N, C-alpha and C positions, 0 to 999 in steps of 0.2 A: 410932688409935681415932677421932680426929676425922674423918679421911678416910673411914673405914668408915661412920660415922654419916651423913656427908654423902651418900655413895653410896646408902645405904639410903633416906634421905629423898628423894633424887632419883628412885629407882626407884619408891617408893610414889606419888610425885607423878605420874610418867609413866603408871603403871597407872591411877591415878584419872582422869586426863585422857582416857585411851583409853576407859574405861568411860563417862564422861560423854558422849563423842562418839557411842557406840552407843546411849545411852539418851536422847539429845536429843529424840527424837520422841515420847517418852512410852510407847513399847511396849517395856518392858524385856524383853530376851531374845527377843522375837517377831520372826520374819522375815516380810516382806511377800511374798506369793506373786506370782511373775511370771506375767503373762498371755501365753500363747503362742498366736498365731493360726496355725492350720494351714489352708492354702488347700484348699478343696474343688474337685472337678472342675467343679462348676457355677460357682463364683466364678472359676475359671480361664477358662472359656468366656466369661463376661460381661466379664472384664477384657480378654480378647483381642478381643472385639467392639468395645470402646471404643478399643483401641489401633489397630485396622485400619479405623476409621470413615472416614478420608479417603484410603484407598488408591486409587491410579489403576487404571482398568479393565485396562490391559495388564498391570500388575504383579499385579493380582488374578488374572487368568486364568492367568498363568504360575505363580504360587504355588499356585493350586488344582490345576492339572494336575500339578505336581510332587508335591504331597502325595497326590493321589488315586491315583497310580501305585503299585500294590502296597500299598494301605492296610492290608490284613489282616495283613501281615507287619511293619508299622511299630510303634514303641512307642506307649504310650497317649497321651503328650503330642501326638504327631502326629495321632492320631485326634481328640483334643479340638480341636486346631487346625483340622482339616478341618471338624469340626462347626461351629466358630466361623465359618469362611469361608462355609459354606453358609447361615448366617443373615445374612450381609452383604447390604445392598440391591442390590449389583452381581451377586449370584448369580442365575443363570437358574433356572427352575423345576426343570429336570433336576438341577442342582447342589444346589438346596435339598432335593429328594427323596433324593439320595444321602446328604446329611448327616443328614436325618431318619431314614433307615433305619439309618445308622451309629450314631446316638444310641440308637435302640431296642436294637440289638445290644450296645452298650456297657453299657447299663443291665442287660441280662440277664447279662452276663459280670462285672459289678462290683456285686454285691448290697449291698456295704457303703456305696455311694454312691447307693443307689436313691432315697432320699427327696428330696434336693435336685434330682437330675437328672430325676426324674419331674415335678417342677414345671416345669422347663425344657422337657421333652417336651410337657407340656400346653399351654404357650405356643406351641411350634412347631406343634402340631396345630391350634391356633386360627389361627395364621398361614397354615397350609396351607389351611384351610377358607376363609379370606378371599381367598387367592390364587385358589382354584378359583371362588369366587363372582365375583371380579373378571374372571377369564377368561371365565366363562359370560356375564356381563353385557356384556363387550366383544364377544363373539361374537354375541350377540343384537343388539347395536347395529349391528354390521357387516352382519348379515343384513337388518335393517330398512333400513339405508342402501342396500344393494344393491337391495332391493325398491323403494325410493323412486326410485333412479336409473333402474331399469327402467321404472317408471311415468312418470317424466319423459320418458324416450326415447319411450315410446308416445304420450304427449300431444303431444310435439314433432312426431312424425311425423304425427299426426292433424291438428295445426294446419297443418302444411305442406300436407297434402292438401286441407284446407279452403281455404287461401289460393289454391292452384292452381285449385280448383273455382270460387272467387269470381272469380278472374281470367278463367276461361273464360266464366262467366255475364256478366261485364261486357263481354267481347268480343261475346257473342251479343246483349246489349242494344244495343250500339253498332251492330251489323249490322242489327238490327231497326229502329233509329232511322234508319239510312241508307236502308233499304228504304222505310220510311214517308215519308221526305223525298223519295225518288225518285217514289213514288206521288203524293204531294201536288203535286210540281212538274209531273208529267204531267197531273194533273187540272187544275191551274192553267193550263198551257199549252193544254190542250184547251178550256177555258172561254174563253180569250182568243181563240182562233181560231174558235170556234163550231162545231167539228166534233166529233161524238160517234161513236164506233165502235159 
């Protein structure tokens, strides 16, 4: 009997300690909900962009070429990865446009992710506009540079022609001075001898 009471007392004690352990935070019987973060397609693309920020150009080109080959038959993660690569600073404008078009098609085929991806698409469209303006500005500067170089060539040729003309005129002046000196010396020698023709 003594042993049974001791066992019962020990059992109550253990159950009481176990309950105190679960109620220690003051929320008796309540469970704290766990926050589960589910990665969206947009967050995947942004994380990929961060991950590949320092990629070498040769590795970038090889990786892009590999992913771009048969992209329509590839799984969604590969498509998102190619979109990520197209937004990398090392991407050419052609590669950027391929990724931009792929993102548009991806949004159409995945309406459940439309909201966050449309924000990314709006940023990509703004980037596209900036690239076009930069290209247009660069082309305009190149055209202006070419026109200025042509004008410089024309002015250089004109200067060279004027220098040649100046040299010719200087030679003519020298010849006229020589003729004048010859005439003066003849007049002077004629005066000295006293004969006049």
